[in-house]
N, C-alpha and C positions, 0 to 999 in steps of 0.2 A: 760321229766320233764317240767312242766309249768314254764315259765320264767317271771320274773318281771323286765326285763331290761328297759322297757319303762314306768314303773310305776312312776308317779309323784304325790307326796303328795300335796294336795290342802287344803287351809284353808277353814273353814266353814262346813266341813263334817267330822264326825268321821272316823278315819283311818280304823277301821274294816269294815265300810261300803264301803270305797274306795277299799279295798282289794276284797270284795265281788263283787263290780261292775266291777273291773278289770277282774276278773275271768269270770263273766257273759258275758262281752263284748267279751272276748276271745272265749267263747263258740259260740256266735253268729257269730263271724268272722271266726270260724273254726280253730283257732290256739290252742284252748283247745278242746281235743277230749276225747271220752269215753275211760277210762283206763289209761289216762295220770296220771303220778305221781305228787303229789304236794310236794314242799319242806317241810322239817320238820318244825315244829313250831319254833324251836330255830334258824334254818338256816334262815328262812324268817324274823324273828324278827331282827336278826343281819344284814341281807341284807338291810332291810328298816329302821333300826335304831329306832325300836319301841319295846315296852314291849311285851314279849312273850304272855301275857294275851290278848293283842290286837289281835294277830294272832289267838289265841285259840278261841276268840269270833267269828271271821270271819269264821273259820273252823267249829265251832259248828253250825252256821247258814247254812252253806253249807250242813252239815249233816242233819239238820232239814228239809231242802228243798229237801232232797233226791238226792243231786247232788254229794255227796262225801261219800266214805266209808273208815273208818279207824278202826283199832283195836289197843288196847294198845300195845306199843312196836313194832308195825309194820308200814309199810309205808301207806300213804293215797293216794287213787286213786279217780279219777273222775268217776262217775257213771251216764251216760247221756242217758236216754231213749228219743226217738224222741219226745214224747208228752211233756216232760219237756223242751226240747230245744225250741220247738215252743211256749210254755208258757212264757219262759224267753224272747224270741224275742218279743212277743206281749207286755209284761210288759215293757221292755226297750223302745220300740218304742213309746208306749203310754206316758210314763213318759217324754221322751225327747220332744215329740210333744207338750205336755201340757206346758212344760217349755218355749219352743220357742214361742208358741202362747201367753202365759202370758207376756213374755218380749215384744213382738210386740205390744200387747194391751197397756202395760204400757208406751210405747214410742209413743202412739197415732196413730198407723197404723190402718186403717180400713181393712176389709176382702180383698178387691180387691188389696190394696197396699201390703198386706202380701203375697197374692198368687203371685203377680207379682214379688216380691222380691225373693221368693222361686224359682219361675220359672227361674229367671235370674241366680241364683247360681246352679240350677239343671244342666244346660248345662255346 
């Protein structure tokens, strides 16, 4: 079963998107695998202290993206084709890279300073 033990709610982003991102990051990290069971909507809403409709919205988005399969009254499972996993990886990396570059530019770093900073932390 997919765990939400290290899930931390953050201000500034809707919780349903945070749930979606948590699962997608788990997919990329390999902690969420094809066939893994998701907690029920009621269980996850209680665990996170959110409205069940919030969890329902996140799960609906997972289904729309073809990452989850569920049937009324049955358990929900991850459905991860390799091409979808690669698409998620590319999407997350691009979004994170854009955010980092935007923050560095906002702080006045030029390209060389940004590359040097990344290089320093890469090690």
